[in-house]
Each structure stands twice: as C-alpha cells, then as structure tokens.
N, C-alpha and C positions, 0 to 999 in steps of 0.2 A: 147217567148214574147219580150225579149230584142232585138232580131234581127228585129222583126217586127216594134217595136217602132223606132229603129235607122235607118232602111232602108226604111220603107214603109210610115211613117207619113210625110206628107208635107202639110203645110197650108201656101199658099202664102200671103204676105202682100202687098196689093195694096194701092195706095194713096186714101184717103177718097173720092176724087172727082170721082174716078173710080168705087167705090163700093156703092156710095150713091144711084145709080139707081139699085134697086133690080132685075131688069130684064136684066141687062147687063151680058154678058158671064163671065166677071171677078168676079162679085158678086156671081153669081150662082156657079161657080167653087169653090170659097173660102168657101161658105156655105157648099157645098157637102163635101169638105175636112175636115171642122170643125166637121160636124156631124159624119163623118167616124171616126175621132179621138175620139169623145165622146163615140162612140160605142166600140172602142177598150179599152178606159178607163174602161167602164162598165165591159167588159169581163175580163180585167186584175184584177180588184178589186174583181171579183167573186171568184178568187183563194184564197182569204183571208181565213185562217183556213186550207187550204190544203198545200199551199206553205208558207214558213216562212214569217211572217208579215213584217220583215225588207225588204225582197226582193220585196214583193208586194207594199209596200209603196214607195220604191225607184223607181220601174218601173212606177207605176201608178201616183204618186204624183210628185216626183222630176223630172223624165224624161218626162212624158207625159203631165201632167197638167201644171207644171211650165215652161217647155221648149217650148211647142207648144200651148196648149189651152189658157193659160193666156195671151199670146201676142195677140191672136185674140180677147179675151174679152176686153182687154185694148183698142183696136182699134175699137171696136164696140160702136157706139154712145149710150149714156144712153137712155133707153126706153124699150118698150116691148120685142124687139128682144134680148137685153142684159139680161133682167130678165129671159126670157125663157132659154137662154143658161146657165146662172148661176144655175137655178133650176135643169136642167138636170145633170149638173156636181155634184151638191149637192146630188141628188138622187142616184148617183153611190156610194157614200161614205158609207162604212160599219158603222152602228150605234155603233157597239162594240168598235170602235176606240175612241169614245168620252165618254165612260162610266166613265173613271177615270179623265176626264178633269174637272177642277173647273170652277166656273162662269167666263165667259169672256176669258177663256183660250182655246187654240186649239193646234193642232199638229204643230210642227215647220215647216213642209213642206207646211202647209196651210196658213202661215202668209201672204204671198203676195196676195193670193186669198181672204183672209178675209179683207185685206185692200181695195181691189177692191170692195167687197160687202159693206163695210162701206161707201165708197165714193158714 
C-alpha cells in the first residue's frame, strides 16, 4: 500500500483557468486522478482492524488524504463538485475512529480536512 501511494498517486494541479472548463483534457485528467486516489483511500481504509490502526491512519490520512487529496479539494471551487468530493472522502472513514472523540473534536490527521469543511 505504501509503495502504491508513494509511486502511483499523481494528481496534477493546473491553473484554475485551465480546469474551469470541465470538458478540457486537463480538467478531465485531474478529475480521473482524483477519483482514482479516492478509490485507493477507500481500499486502504478497509484494512482498518486487520492492519495496525496507526499504519492505516498514516497511509490513508497522513500520506494520501493530506498529501494529495486535500490539495485538490482546496483548489476545487466551492460548490456541488467540492461537496461531492468531500462526501466521498468522509464516506471512506471508519466510524469506529470517531467513537471516542468528544463534541467538536476529531483525529489530529483530519484537522486540515475539517478546516476545509468548515470553510
């Protein structure tokens, strides 16, 4: 999993003017790469309970979400596309991880993602 995240994940960041046109090749490529990374996130997080939780959280949240996916989310204009992307990321997260979190608290690895959601 680690090798796949480090060597296979690539989400290009293009100027907004290039990706505003959803039919442009750059926009389509960026979207395909984003959704491929979300699928990988989902698959990595499915290993929760089988592989040590610290390892799964490091690979899924620290390396994949914070390093790749969040950059794309921050560069996606607010609106339905961004909401859909965020919903898919949230759907990947194991509910068990949040059972011990108090009101308004989250996992340290999710702080930046939570800030994005609040904005």
